[in-house]
N, C-alpha and C positions, 0 to 999 in steps of 0.2 A: 566513390563507388557506393552503390545501393542508395543513392540520393536522387529524388525526383522533384521537380518544381511544377506547381500547378500553373496552368495558363491563367494569367491575370484577367479577371472579368470586371465589368463596371462595378464600382463601389469598393473594391479591395484597396486598402490603404497601404498595404505592405505585401511583400512576397510570401508565399506559403510553400513549404517543402515537406516531403515525406521521405523518411528513411525506411527502405524496404527492399528485400531482394527481388529481382525480376520474377522469380518463380512464384512469389507471393502476391504479385500485383492483382490477380483476379479476385483475391479475398477482399480487397478494399472497395470493390464495386458492388458488393452484395448489400450494402446498406447506405445510409446517408452521411457517412463519416467525411468524405471529401467535400460534400456540400456544406457540412457544418464547419469544416476547416476554412473554406472560402468565406463563409459568413463571419467567422471569427476575425478574419483578416480585414473586415470592414469596420472594426472598432477604431475609434480615435486613439491617439497617443500611444500607438504601438511602436516597438522597435522591430525592424525587419531582420529575419523572417519570423513568422509564426510556424511552428514545427509540429509534425505528427511522427510518432514513433512506430516501430514495426508492429506493435500490438494494437494499432489504431482500430477503433470501431465506434459505432454510433453511441452517443451518450447524451447527457443533459448539458446544454450550452455548447462549449467546445467539445470535440469528440474525446472519448477516453484515449489516452496516449497523446494528448495535446499539451503543448508548452508554448507560453507566450510571455513576453516581457513588455511591461508598460512603463511609461514615464508619467506617473500621476493619475492613472486610471485603475480602479479595482472592479473586477467582474465577478459576480456571484457564480455565474455559470462557468467561469474559468477555474473555479475551485471544485464545484460540484456538490452533490448531495452528502456523500459520506466523508465529511471533513476529516483529514488525517487518517483515512484508511491506510494502514501501513503494515509492515512485516517485521517481526522480531525473530531472530535466529538464536537459539540456545544450543550450546555444545555440552555434551555429557561425556564424562570420562569412562565410557564403556565402548567396547567394540562389538560389532554385530556377531551374534552367535545364533544359529537357527534353532537351537533348543531353548536357549534363554528367551529369545524373541519368537516363540512359537505362536501359531494362530490363537491358541487357547489363552496364552499369557497376554497377547496383544488385545484380544477381545475383552478380557477382564480389566485390563488397564484402561481401555477406552471407556468402559462403563463407569469405572471409578472416577475418571476425569470428568465425565458428564455429570456425575453426582455433585461435584463442587463448582463446576463452571457451566452455568445454564447456556444452552444452545438453542437456536431456532428463532423464527420471526416473532418479535415482540416479547421474547422471554426475558425475565428479569429475576432478581434475587427476592426471596421471600423475607429476608431479614438483612439488616445492615451489618457490616463487619466492624469490630471494635476499632475505634480511633480514626476511622476514615470518614471524612466529611466531604459532601458533594461540593460545597462552595470552595473548599481548599483545593480539591482536585482540579476544579475549573481554573482557579487562579494560579496554582503552582504545579499542576501536572504530576508527573512521576516523582518529583521532588517531595511532594506531600506524602507519597507512599513510603519514601525513605524515612521521613520523620515519624511516620506511623508504624514503622517496623516491618513493612512489606517489600522492601527493596534493599539492595546493597549499594555501596558507593560505586562499585564496578558497573552495576546496572545503569546508573545515571551517567557515568562517564562514557558508556558505550551506547548511548541513545542520542539520536539527532537532536540538536538544540539542548542537550543535557536534560531532555524530557520536559522542558518548559519553554514555551514561546512567550516572549514578553508582550505586555499590553493587554492581557485578558481583562475583561470587565464583566462581572456577574450581572450588572444592571442592564447590559446591552443584549442579554438573552431574554427571550419572551417567557412569560409565565408558563405557556404551553410547552415550550422546549424544555424548560427545567422540570416540569411535571413528568414529561415523557422519559426524562433521563434518570429520575430518582432511584430506580432500582436496577439500573443497567450497568453500573460499574463492575467490571470483572465478568462480563458476559460476551459471548461470541457473536451472536446474530445469525443471519442466514445469507442466502445468495451465494456469492463467491467467497465468503469468509470461511476459514477452516483452521483446524489445528492438525498438525501432521508430524508423526514420528518417522524419521528417515535415516538412511545410512549414506555416508560419503562413499560413492562408487568410483570417482575419478578425481585425481589431483593433477592439475595442469601446470601449476607453478608452485614448486615445493617451498621455495623461500617465502613467497607470499602466504601460502597456506599455513606455514609455521607461525608467522606473525599473527594470523587470524586464529590460530589454535586449532586448525583442522587437519585431520590425517585420514588415510584410507581406512574404510570400514568403521569409522567413528559413528556413534549414534548422535543424532541431533533432533531438535524439536523446533518446529516453526509455527508461529501464530500470525494469522492474517485477520485483522479486525480493525475497527475504527471507533468513531464517536457515536455510533448507533443512532438512536432517535434524536439525540441532541443536535447532531450535525444535519440530519435530514430536515428537522423542523426549522433550524436556523437558515438553511438554504431556501426553504419555502417562504419564510417570513421576509427575508431581505430581497428575494427576487421580486415579490410584490411591492415592497417599499421602494426599491430602486426604480422599478418600471413606472410606478406612479409619480416619481420625482424627476423623471428624465426631462420632461418639458420645462420644468422649473430651472434646470441647469443647462438647457440647450443641448442635451445629449440625445442622439438618435441611434438606435441599434436595430439590426435586421430582424431579430426575433426576441420575444419576451425572455426566453431562457438565457440570453446573453446580457441580461440587464446589468448595466455598468454605470458608475458615477465617478467623478473626480475624487481622488483620495482626500483632498482638503475639505470636502463638504462634511457637514455634521453626520449625514447618513453614511457616507463612506467611512468615516472614522468609527462610527458605531459598528458597522459590519466587521471591520478589521479587528475590533475588540471582541466582538461576539465570536468571530472565526477563531481567534486565538484561544478563547475559552473552550471551544469544541476541540481544537487541536490538543490542548492540555488534557482534556477529559480522555481523549483517545490514547495519549501516552500513558496516562494512569490506568486506563482500561487494560492495555496490553501488559503493563507491569504487574497488575494484580493477577491476571491470568497466568503470567510466568511464575509468580510466587506460588500460586496454588498448584500449578503443574509440578513444581519442585517438590512440594510436600507429598503429593500423591505418588509420583514416580519414585521418590526416595523411600517411601514407606513400602511400596510394592516390591521393588527390586532390591532394596537394601537387605532383605532377608535371603536373597538368592545369590548374592555375590559376596566375596570375602574382602571387600574394601569399601571405604566411605565414598558414597556417590557425590560427585561434584557437578553442578549444573550452572554454567556461566553464560551471560549474554555475549554473543559475538558482536551483534549490532542490531539496532532498531531504526528502521528508515521510514520516512513519511511519504505518503502520496496525497493527492488532493489538498493542496496547501498553497497559499500565496505568501511570499516572504521577500523582504527587502534584502537585496544582495548587490554587491558591486560587480559589474560586468563592463568590460571595454572602457574602463575609466569613469563610469558613471553609476550612480545609485538607481537601481530599477526594481520594480516589483515583479518578481517571477511567479507566474501562475503555473503550477504543475498539476495537471488533471490526469489522474491515472498514469503518473510518471514519477520518477524518483531521482533524487540528486545523486551525482556520481563524481565526487571530487577526486582529482588526481593527487599523486604524491606532492608534498610540499605546500598544498593549498592551506592557507591560514585557518580555514574553518573546519579542518579535520580535527577529530579528537586527538589528544596527545599520543595515545597508543598507536594511532595509525598515521601520524604526521609524515613519516618517511615512506609510506606505502600508498596512501589513499585509503579511505574507509571501505569496508565491505559493501558491495551493492548486491542486494538479495532479490532475485527474480524468480518467483515460482512459476511452474508450468501449470498442469492441471492435476487432478487428484490421482491420476494413474500414470503420469509421466514425470520426467526429471525436473528438478529445480536447480538453479545455478547461483553460485557466488562469484561475482566479478569484481573488478576494480576499474574506476574511471581512468582515462588517459588524457593528456593535455589537449588533444584534438577535440575533446568534448566541449571545449570552450565555445564551439560553434553552435552547440545546442544548449548553451547556458549551463554546462556541466550537468546534463540531464540524460537519462535513458528511460526505457519503458519500465513498467512496474509488473509485467507478467506476460503471458503468452497472447492474451487478447482473444475475444470471442470471434468465432467464425459463423456461429448460428445464434439467432435470437433464442430466448428461453422458450418462447412458444413453438418455434420451429423444432428445437431440440426435443421438446416433449412429444411432438407429433411424429418425428422421424427416427429417433434413435431406438434401436432394438435392444431387447434384454440380452440377446445372444452376443451382440457386438460389445455391449457394456461388460458382460461377464468375462469375455475374452480379454478385454483391456485391463480389467481389475482383478484378474485371477491371482496376482501376487500380493494384493493389498487387502488388508482388513479394513472394512468401512462400517459405519454405524447406523446407516439408514437404508431402508429397502429401496430397490431400484426405482419404483414409482415416485418416490419423494425427492430423489436427487438426480434423475436422469438428465435434467437440464444443465447439470454440472459435469456431465460425462466428458472424458477426454476428447471424444469426437466433436464436441461443441466448441473446441478451442483450436487455435492455430498451432502449427508444429513448433514447439518450443526450440527445437534444434535450429530451425531456420531463422527464428526470431533472434536467437543469440548470435548466430553466424552473421546476421545483418549488422549487429553492433561491432563485432570484431573486424569484419571486412571493411567497415566504414571508418575504423580506427578510433571509435568512441570509447571502447572498453575492452578488457581482455578477461578471459576465463581464469578462475582460480580453482574452483572445485565444482563437482556435480553431485547432487543428492538424488536418491530415489526413495519414494515413500514405502513404508512397510505397514503403516496404519494411518487412517485419515478419519477425522471427526468433522462432520458437516452439520449445519442446521437444516431445517426443512423449508 
């Protein structure tokens, strides 16, 4: 159910499938996402099929929401620009109260958070934080933050890959990439990145929610960000390098943005090491933002409640990443572009806490709509244990800026405190995104994942 196969055209080496509800089909004809999916299926050394998730939309290389498995081929465009753009969900031991979480309090809190976590395009820190070293963050990820005193053991244990992807090499990152990254650790960025305070409004599986530590009306905090300029520059650097080297290795790709090389080549190895460095930077980035949120939130609300505030990581999941995993009895390189891993109960790569349930799968909607916590099911093996990473755009940013009205935006956002004027963030309006309910229904009806909880935002922080 909710699964469609593209007609195979000349050049396609493998099948291509899309998971989407029939009612959503028209959304995927508004851009070049299906063309990009077909082009991606033309790469060599692919396992069949190449997959698009219900949030699929046009991107760089393979479409956002794309998943592919290769035997010995690495594609820069299969990972994308914002390497390890991911989501961390934090749970707080407070329940929603309209007086405690009034618009005034939420506005003050949002401003306080922005004072310690820079947000916006190109924004960085004016000074480094004690004991944090860029090289160590790139090599050791969030585990460096633990040693530096900015993380807990629980944070690390509840982060994909324990917050560190092996194989990172500082020397494989360009001088320009490192220069652009120097002051960006612990910063949000812009575009679809956000920080969001929300409340749990629905519990669908009580036992599963209890394991995840979630309950009705609980307050949570979500962070969506990645490797910032480090990942962006690394993508640009290696796209050019790969494309220039393709003739050398006899590789031909349909478009420059799908630049790919065999893994065993020197250039392929260098990209994987550089990508791992950007992945680790992103894990450290979200960890530092989580630490600083803890400090601000506890200081602000600690004076207003009669108990100690506790803020713990539920899970931190990665998007935009390529990782070696075992599937169908063989070791393959899984590229998840705007997609997230969804391991079921009993899978050996689950963290110990979630071994019996499967790890939390966090899928944000838009800044005015719900977000979901799900868990993967065994049938997700057909997608390499992968689901979508969000709702997915239905309008380009240019179209959204041209067409979305302030009246419609105000109506959709009337229950949510937000930090930027309409003119600066209207391209991120709920209207610019697909219906998150239908996206989640696609997964459930296809048997890939099931709902555990739903959150609704009360305050959102965006960059410009």
